PDB file of N, CA, C and O in Angstrom:
ATOM      1  N   MET A   1     177.847  50.258 187.567  1.00  0.00           N
ATOM      2  CA  MET A   1     176.552  49.642 187.567  1.00  0.00           C
ATOM      3  C   MET A   1     176.702  48.205 188.118  1.00  0.00           C
ATOM      4  O   MET A   1     177.586  47.466 187.685  1.00  0.00           O
ATOM      5  N   ASP A   2     175.882  47.835 189.024  1.00  0.00           N
ATOM      6  CA  ASP A   2     175.967  46.498 189.607  1.00  0.00           C
ATOM      7  C   ASP A   2     175.197  45.472 188.786  1.00  0.00           C
ATOM      8  O   ASP A   2     174.379  45.821 187.934  1.00  0.00           O
ATOM      9  N   ALA A   3     175.477  44.189 189.061  1.00  0.00           N
ATOM     10  CA  ALA A   3     174.906  43.102 188.298  1.00  0.00           C
ATOM     11  C   ALA A   3     173.380  43.112 188.352  1.00  0.00           C
ATOM     12  O   ALA A   3     172.730  42.843 187.342  1.00  0.00           O
ATOM     13  N   GLN A   4     172.800  43.417 189.509  1.00  0.00           N
ATOM     14  CA  GLN A   4     171.360  43.418 189.665  1.00  0.00           C
ATOM     15  C   GLN A   4     170.709  44.443 188.760  1.00  0.00           C
ATOM     16  O   GLN A   4     169.690  44.159 188.131  1.00  0.00           O
ATOM     17  N   LYS A   5     171.286  45.632 188.687  1.00  0.00           N
ATOM     18  CA  LYS A   5     170.740  46.668 187.832  1.00  0.00           C
ATOM     19  C   LYS A   5     170.817  46.267 186.361  1.00  0.00           C
ATOM     20  O   LYS A   5     169.902  46.550 185.587  1.00  0.00           O
ATOM     21  N   ILE A   6     171.912  45.606 185.976  1.00  0.00           N
ATOM     22  CA  ILE A   6     172.043  45.142 184.596  1.00  0.00           C
ATOM     23  C   ILE A   6     170.964  44.102 184.324  1.00  0.00           C
ATOM     24  O   ILE A   6     170.321  44.146 183.275  1.00  0.00           O
ATOM     25  N   LYS A   7     170.757  43.179 185.238  1.00  0.00           N
ATOM     26  CA  LYS A   7     169.722  42.158 185.085  1.00  0.00           C
ATOM     27  C   LYS A   7     168.323  42.767 184.901  1.00  0.00           C
ATOM     28  O   LYS A   7     167.536  42.321 184.067  1.00  0.00           O
ATOM     29  N   GLU A   8     168.040  43.805 185.712  1.00  0.00           N
ATOM     30  CA  GLU A   8     166.737  44.481 185.609  1.00  0.00           C
ATOM     31  C   GLU A   8     166.585  45.163 184.265  1.00  0.00           C
ATOM     32  O   GLU A   8     165.513  45.109 183.663  1.00  0.00           O
ATOM     33  N   ARG A   9     167.610  45.786 183.800  1.00  0.00           N
ATOM     34  CA  ARG A   9     167.540  46.516 182.524  1.00  0.00           C
ATOM     35  C   ARG A   9     167.384  45.538 181.341  1.00  0.00           C
ATOM     36  O   ARG A   9     166.624  45.803 180.409  1.00  0.00           O
ATOM     37  N   VAL A  10     168.091  44.437 181.388  1.00  0.00           N
ATOM     38  CA  VAL A  10     167.971  43.456 180.301  1.00  0.00           C
ATOM     39  C   VAL A  10     166.576  42.858 180.353  1.00  0.00           C
ATOM     40  O   VAL A  10     165.984  42.629 179.299  1.00  0.00           O
ATOM     41  N   ALA A  11     166.031  42.597 181.513  1.00  0.00           N
ATOM     42  CA  ALA A  11     164.662  42.068 181.623  1.00  0.00           C
ATOM     43  C   ALA A  11     163.660  43.048 181.020  1.00  0.00           C
ATOM     44  O   ALA A  11     162.709  42.640 180.354  1.00  0.00           O
ATOM     45  N   THR A  12     163.872  44.315 181.249  1.00  0.00           N
ATOM     46  CA  THR A  12     162.967  45.339 180.695  1.00  0.00           C
ATOM     47  C   THR A  12     163.043  45.351 179.175  1.00  0.00           C
ATOM     48  O   THR A  12     162.019  45.429 178.496  1.00  0.00           O
ATOM     49  N   ILE A  13     164.252  45.272 178.645  1.00  0.00           N
ATOM     50  CA  ILE A  13     164.435  45.225 177.191  1.00  0.00           C
ATOM     51  C   ILE A  13     163.800  43.999 176.611  1.00  0.00           C
ATOM     52  O   ILE A  13     163.123  44.068 175.586  1.00  0.00           O
ATOM     53  N   GLU A  14     164.012  42.870 177.259  1.00  0.00           N
ATOM     54  CA  GLU A  14     163.468  41.601 176.750  1.00  0.00           C
ATOM     55  C   GLU A  14     161.933  41.626 176.773  1.00  0.00           C
ATOM     56  O   GLU A  14     161.292  41.065 175.884  1.00  0.00           O
ATOM     57  N   SER A  15     161.357  42.260 177.764  1.00  0.00           N
ATOM     58  CA  SER A  15     159.898  42.304 177.855  1.00  0.00           C
ATOM     59  C   SER A  15     159.306  43.199 176.747  1.00  0.00           C
ATOM     60  O   SER A  15     158.156  43.016 176.349  1.00  0.00           O
ATOM     61  N   LYS A  16     160.056  44.116 176.280  1.00  0.00           N
ATOM     62  CA  LYS A  16     159.562  45.043 175.213  1.00  0.00           C
ATOM     63  C   LYS A  16     159.849  44.522 173.806  1.00  0.00           C
ATOM     64  O   LYS A  16     159.389  45.107 172.825  1.00  0.00           O
ATOM     65  N   ARG A  17     160.590  43.449 173.703  1.00  0.00           N
ATOM     66  CA  ARG A  17     160.940  42.866 172.409  1.00  0.00           C
ATOM     67  C   ARG A  17     159.688  42.479 171.627  1.00  0.00           C
ATOM     68  O   ARG A  17     159.630  42.647 170.409  1.00  0.00           O
ATOM     69  N   GLU A  18     158.686  41.959 172.339  1.00  0.00           N
ATOM     70  CA  GLU A  18     157.465  41.502 171.693  1.00  0.00           C
ATOM     71  C   GLU A  18     156.770  42.650 170.946  1.00  0.00           C
ATOM     72  O   GLU A  18     156.100  42.414 169.941  1.00  0.00           O
ATOM     73  N   SER A  19     156.923  43.873 171.425  1.00  0.00           N
ATOM     74  CA  SER A  19     156.351  45.027 170.741  1.00  0.00           C
ATOM     75  C   SER A  19     156.910  45.152 169.338  1.00  0.00           C
ATOM     76  O   SER A  19     156.173  45.446 168.397  1.00  0.00           O
ATOM     77  N   LEU A  20     158.199  44.932 169.192  1.00  0.00           N
ATOM     78  CA  LEU A  20     158.817  45.048 167.886  1.00  0.00           C
ATOM     79  C   LEU A  20     158.351  43.890 166.989  1.00  0.00           C
ATOM     80  O   LEU A  20     158.139  44.079 165.791  1.00  0.00           O
ATOM     81  N   VAL A  21     158.194  42.708 167.564  1.00  0.00           N
ATOM     82  CA  VAL A  21     157.715  41.576 166.783  1.00  0.00           C
ATOM     83  C   VAL A  21     156.304  41.898 166.242  1.00  0.00           C
ATOM     84  O   VAL A  21     156.018  41.644 165.071  1.00  0.00           O
ATOM     85  N   ARG A  22     155.441  42.446 167.082  1.00  0.00           N
ATOM     86  CA  ARG A  22     154.084  42.821 166.631  1.00  0.00           C
ATOM     87  C   ARG A  22     154.131  43.903 165.565  1.00  0.00           C
ATOM     88  O   ARG A  22     153.321  43.907 164.638  1.00  0.00           O
ATOM     89  N   LEU A  23     155.080  44.817 165.697  1.00  0.00           N
ATOM     90  CA  LEU A  23     155.216  45.857 164.698  1.00  0.00           C
ATOM     91  C   LEU A  23     155.573  45.301 163.331  1.00  0.00           C
ATOM     92  O   LEU A  23     155.131  45.820 162.306  1.00  0.00           O
ATOM     93  N   LEU A  24     156.382  44.234 163.317  1.00  0.00           N
ATOM     94  CA  LEU A  24     156.750  43.603 162.046  1.00  0.00           C
ATOM     95  C   LEU A  24     155.531  43.000 161.325  1.00  0.00           C
ATOM     96  O   LEU A  24     155.567  42.813 160.109  1.00  0.00           O
ATOM     97  N   GLU A  25     154.488  42.706 162.042  1.00  0.00           N
ATOM     98  CA  GLU A  25     153.305  42.081 161.463  1.00  0.00           C
ATOM     99  C   GLU A  25     152.455  43.096 160.676  1.00  0.00           C
ATOM    100  O   GLU A  25     151.569  42.697 159.919  1.00  0.00           O
ATOM    101  N   LYS A  26     152.709  44.366 160.843  1.00  0.00           N
ATOM    102  CA  LYS A  26     151.947  45.405 160.171  1.00  0.00           C
ATOM    103  C   LYS A  26     152.361  45.500 158.711  1.00  0.00           C
ATOM    104  O   LYS A  26     153.547  45.671 158.428  1.00  0.00           O
ATOM    105  N   PRO A  27     151.422  45.396 157.771  1.00  0.00           N
ATOM    106  CA  PRO A  27     151.765  45.370 156.356  1.00  0.00           C
ATOM    107  C   PRO A  27     152.231  46.728 155.808  1.00  0.00           C
ATOM    108  O   PRO A  27     152.878  46.777 154.761  1.00  0.00           O
ATOM    109  N   ASP A  28     151.917  47.807 156.487  1.00  0.00           N
ATOM    110  CA  ASP A  28     152.236  49.157 155.963  1.00  0.00           C
ATOM    111  C   ASP A  28     153.519  49.743 156.578  1.00  0.00           C
ATOM    112  O   ASP A  28     153.700  50.960 156.625  1.00  0.00           O
ATOM    113  N   LEU A  29     154.386  48.866 157.039  1.00  0.00           N
ATOM    114  CA  LEU A  29     155.605  49.326 157.746  1.00  0.00           C
ATOM    115  C   LEU A  29     156.607  49.983 156.784  1.00  0.00           C
ATOM    116  O   LEU A  29     157.338  50.893 157.176  1.00  0.00           O
ATOM    117  N   GLY A  30     156.638  49.538 155.568  1.00  0.00           N
ATOM    118  CA  GLY A  30     157.547  50.128 154.584  1.00  0.00           C
ATOM    119  C   GLY A  30     159.012  49.879 154.891  1.00  0.00           C
ATOM    120  O   GLY A  30     159.396  48.789 155.314  1.00  0.00           O
ATOM    121  N   THR A  31     159.834  50.916 154.669  1.00  0.00           N
ATOM    122  CA  THR A  31     161.252  50.782 154.879  1.00  0.00           C
ATOM    123  C   THR A  31     161.634  50.751 156.364  1.00  0.00           C
ATOM    124  O   THR A  31     162.771  50.425 156.704  1.00  0.00           O
ATOM    125  N   LEU A  32     160.715  51.080 157.221  1.00  0.00           N
ATOM    126  CA  LEU A  32     160.947  51.021 158.670  1.00  0.00           C
ATOM    127  C   LEU A  32     161.161  49.581 159.106  1.00  0.00           C
ATOM    128  O   LEU A  32     161.750  49.322 160.155  1.00  0.00           O
ATOM    129  N   ARG A  33     160.677  48.642 158.293  1.00  0.00           N
ATOM    130  CA  ARG A  33     160.866  47.215 158.541  1.00  0.00           C
ATOM    131  C   ARG A  33     162.335  46.859 158.741  1.00  0.00           C
ATOM    132  O   ARG A  33     162.669  46.029 159.587  1.00  0.00           O
ATOM    133  N   ILE A  34     163.206  47.485 157.964  1.00  0.00           N
ATOM    134  CA  ILE A  34     164.646  47.222 158.070  1.00  0.00           C
ATOM    135  C   ILE A  34     165.164  47.636 159.462  1.00  0.00           C
ATOM    136  O   ILE A  34     165.937  46.903 160.078  1.00  0.00           O
ATOM    137  N   ASP A  35     164.746  48.780 159.938  1.00  0.00           N
ATOM    138  CA  ASP A  35     165.155  49.229 161.256  1.00  0.00           C
ATOM    139  C   ASP A  35     164.621  48.343 162.383  1.00  0.00           C
ATOM    140  O   ASP A  35     165.319  48.058 163.356  1.00  0.00           O
ATOM    141  N   VAL A  36     163.389  47.925 162.229  1.00  0.00           N
ATOM    142  CA  VAL A  36     162.797  47.055 163.255  1.00  0.00           C
ATOM    143  C   VAL A  36     163.524  45.715 163.300  1.00  0.00           C
ATOM    144  O   VAL A  36     163.816  45.192 164.376  1.00  0.00           O
ATOM    145  N   ASN A  37     163.811  45.171 162.137  1.00  0.00           N
ATOM    146  CA  ASN A  37     164.566  43.919 162.062  1.00  0.00           C
ATOM    147  C   ASN A  37     165.927  44.078 162.715  1.00  0.00           C
ATOM    148  O   ASN A  37     166.358  43.200 163.463  1.00  0.00           O
ATOM    149  N   GLN A  38     166.621  45.198 162.443  1.00  0.00           N
ATOM    150  CA  GLN A  38     167.927  45.439 163.028  1.00  0.00           C
ATOM    151  C   GLN A  38     167.827  45.558 164.538  1.00  0.00           C
ATOM    152  O   GLN A  38     168.678  45.039 165.260  1.00  0.00           O
ATOM    153  N   ALA A  39     166.815  46.223 165.010  1.00  0.00           N
ATOM    154  CA  ALA A  39     166.610  46.348 166.465  1.00  0.00           C
ATOM    155  C   ALA A  39     166.404  45.002 167.129  1.00  0.00           C
ATOM    156  O   ALA A  39     166.927  44.745 168.214  1.00  0.00           O
ATOM    157  N   LEU A  40     165.644  44.152 166.478  1.00  0.00           N
ATOM    158  CA  LEU A  40     165.390  42.815 167.013  1.00  0.00           C
ATOM    159  C   LEU A  40     166.680  41.979 167.057  1.00  0.00           C
ATOM    160  O   LEU A  40     166.933  41.260 168.024  1.00  0.00           O
ATOM    161  N   GLU A  41     167.482  42.086 166.000  1.00  0.00           N
ATOM    162  CA  GLU A  41     168.759  41.383 165.984  1.00  0.00           C
ATOM    163  C   GLU A  41     169.649  41.862 167.116  1.00  0.00           C
ATOM    164  O   GLU A  41     170.285  41.057 167.797  1.00  0.00           O
ATOM    165  N   GLU A  42     169.695  43.160 167.317  1.00  0.00           N
ATOM    166  CA  GLU A  42     170.566  43.692 168.396  1.00  0.00           C
ATOM    167  C   GLU A  42     170.049  43.299 169.794  1.00  0.00           C
ATOM    168  O   GLU A  42     170.837  43.013 170.695  1.00  0.00           O
ATOM    169  N   ILE A  43     168.746  43.292 169.957  1.00  0.00           N
ATOM    170  CA  ILE A  43     168.183  42.855 171.242  1.00  0.00           C
ATOM    171  C   ILE A  43     168.519  41.387 171.472  1.00  0.00           C
ATOM    172  O   ILE A  43     168.908  41.000 172.574  1.00  0.00           O
ATOM    173  N   ASP A  44     168.370  40.580 170.444  1.00  0.00           N
ATOM    174  CA  ASP A  44     168.683  39.142 170.577  1.00  0.00           C
ATOM    175  C   ASP A  44     170.141  38.940 170.911  1.00  0.00           C
ATOM    176  O   ASP A  44     170.479  38.091 171.736  1.00  0.00           O
ATOM    177  N   ASP A  45     171.016  39.714 170.276  1.00  0.00           N
ATOM    178  CA  ASP A  45     172.453  39.610 170.570  1.00  0.00           C
ATOM    179  C   ASP A  45     172.748  40.045 172.000  1.00  0.00           C
ATOM    180  O   ASP A  45     173.563  39.427 172.685  1.00  0.00           O
ATOM    181  N   LEU A  46     172.090  41.100 172.447  1.00  0.00           N
ATOM    182  CA  LEU A  46     172.274  41.556 173.824  1.00  0.00           C
ATOM    183  C   LEU A  46     171.809  40.515 174.831  1.00  0.00           C
ATOM    184  O   LEU A  46     172.481  40.292 175.838  1.00  0.00           O
ATOM    185  N   ILE A  47     170.687  39.884 174.583  1.00  0.00           N
ATOM    186  CA  ILE A  47     170.154  38.897 175.471  1.00  0.00           C
ATOM    187  C   ILE A  47     171.069  37.667 175.498  1.00  0.00           C
ATOM    188  O   ILE A  47     171.311  37.096 176.562  1.00  0.00           O
ATOM    189  N   ASP A  48     171.583  37.255 174.314  1.00  0.00           N
ATOM    190  CA  ASP A  48     172.502  36.114 174.255  1.00  0.00           C
ATOM    191  C   ASP A  48     173.765  36.422 175.021  1.00  0.00           C
ATOM    192  O   ASP A  48     174.234  35.584 175.791  1.00  0.00           O
ATOM    193  N   GLU A  49     174.330  37.605 174.834  1.00  0.00           N
ATOM    194  CA  GLU A  49     175.531  37.964 175.536  1.00  0.00           C
ATOM    195  C   GLU A  49     175.291  38.015 177.064  1.00  0.00           C
ATOM    196  O   GLU A  49     176.140  37.592 177.849  1.00  0.00           O
ATOM    197  N   PHE A  50     174.142  38.531 177.457  1.00  0.00           N
ATOM    198  CA  PHE A  50     173.787  38.579 178.880  1.00  0.00           C
ATOM    199  C   PHE A  50     173.731  37.169 179.423  1.00  0.00           C
ATOM    200  O   PHE A  50     174.257  36.914 180.506  1.00  0.00           O
ATOM    201  N   LYS A  51     173.129  36.272 178.730  1.00  0.00           N
ATOM    202  CA  LYS A  51     172.998  34.899 179.208  1.00  0.00           C
ATOM    203  C   LYS A  51     174.344  34.183 179.263  1.00  0.00           C
ATOM    204  O   LYS A  51     174.521  33.286 180.088  1.00  0.00           O
ATOM    205  N   ARG A  52     175.298  34.553 178.409  1.00  0.00           N
ATOM    206  CA  ARG A  52     176.634  33.978 178.466  1.00  0.00           C
ATOM    207  C   ARG A  52     177.392  34.567 179.681  1.00  0.00           C
ATOM    208  O   ARG A  52     178.169  33.870 180.333  1.00  0.00           O
ATOM    209  N   THR A  53     177.150  35.852 179.967  1.00  0.00           N
ATOM    210  CA  THR A  53     177.841  36.512 181.054  1.00  0.00           C
ATOM    211  C   THR A  53     177.263  36.112 182.406  1.00  0.00           C
ATOM    212  O   THR A  53     178.003  35.930 183.373  1.00  0.00           O
ATOM    213  N   PHE A  54     175.972  35.978 182.471  1.00  0.00           N
ATOM    214  CA  PHE A  54     175.284  35.608 183.701  1.00  0.00           C
ATOM    215  C   PHE A  54     174.472  34.308 183.470  1.00  0.00           C
ATOM    216  O   PHE A  54     173.242  34.348 183.457  1.00  0.00           O
ATOM    217  N   PRO A  55     175.134  33.199 183.296  1.00  0.00           N
ATOM    218  CA  PRO A  55     174.459  31.959 182.884  1.00  0.00           C
ATOM    219  C   PRO A  55     173.401  31.456 183.852  1.00  0.00           C
ATOM    220  O   PRO A  55     172.496  30.723 183.452  1.00  0.00           O
ATOM    221  N   ASP A  56     173.503  31.840 185.118  1.00  0.00           N
ATOM    222  CA  ASP A  56     172.522  31.373 186.114  1.00  0.00           C
ATOM    223  C   ASP A  56     171.355  32.329 186.292  1.00  0.00           C
ATOM    224  O   ASP A  56     170.505  32.113 187.156  1.00  0.00           O
ATOM    225  N   SER A  57     171.305  33.382 185.486  1.00  0.00           N
ATOM    226  CA  SER A  57     170.265  34.393 185.622  1.00  0.00           C
ATOM    227  C   SER A  57     169.103  34.148 184.683  1.00  0.00           C
ATOM    228  O   SER A  57     169.271  33.624 183.582  1.00  0.00           O
ATOM    229  N   LYS A  58     167.949  34.526 185.126  1.00  0.00           N
ATOM    230  CA  LYS A  58     166.762  34.488 184.306  1.00  0.00           C
ATOM    231  C   LYS A  58     166.276  35.922 184.171  1.00  0.00           C
ATOM    232  O   LYS A  58     166.196  36.659 185.154  1.00  0.00           O
ATOM    233  N   THR A  59     165.951  36.313 182.932  1.00  0.00           N
ATOM    234  CA  THR A  59     165.479  37.710 182.717  1.00  0.00           C
ATOM    235  C   THR A  59     163.957  37.789 182.787  1.00  0.00           C
ATOM    236  O   THR A  59     163.406  38.873 182.979  1.00  0.00           O
ATOM    237  N   ASN A  60     163.290  36.692 182.638  1.00  0.00           N
ATOM    238  CA  ASN A  60     161.800  36.741 182.733  1.00  0.00           C
ATOM    239  C   ASN A  60     161.341  35.869 183.833  1.00  0.00           C
ATOM    240  O   ASN A  60     160.139  35.768 184.079  1.00  0.00           O
TER     241      ASN A  60
END
């Protein structure tokens, strides 16, 4: 996989992160809240690692 494809995929993931944030705002989420929080943490870790690997890149 080349760097451009990785950049595109990370940008896609980052753009969908907001959907998980909105999902957390729902009061009836129940135990699914744990999974959503975990997904957000993993996305944030992925984005941070991407930015360290490609410091001159912008995903948005």
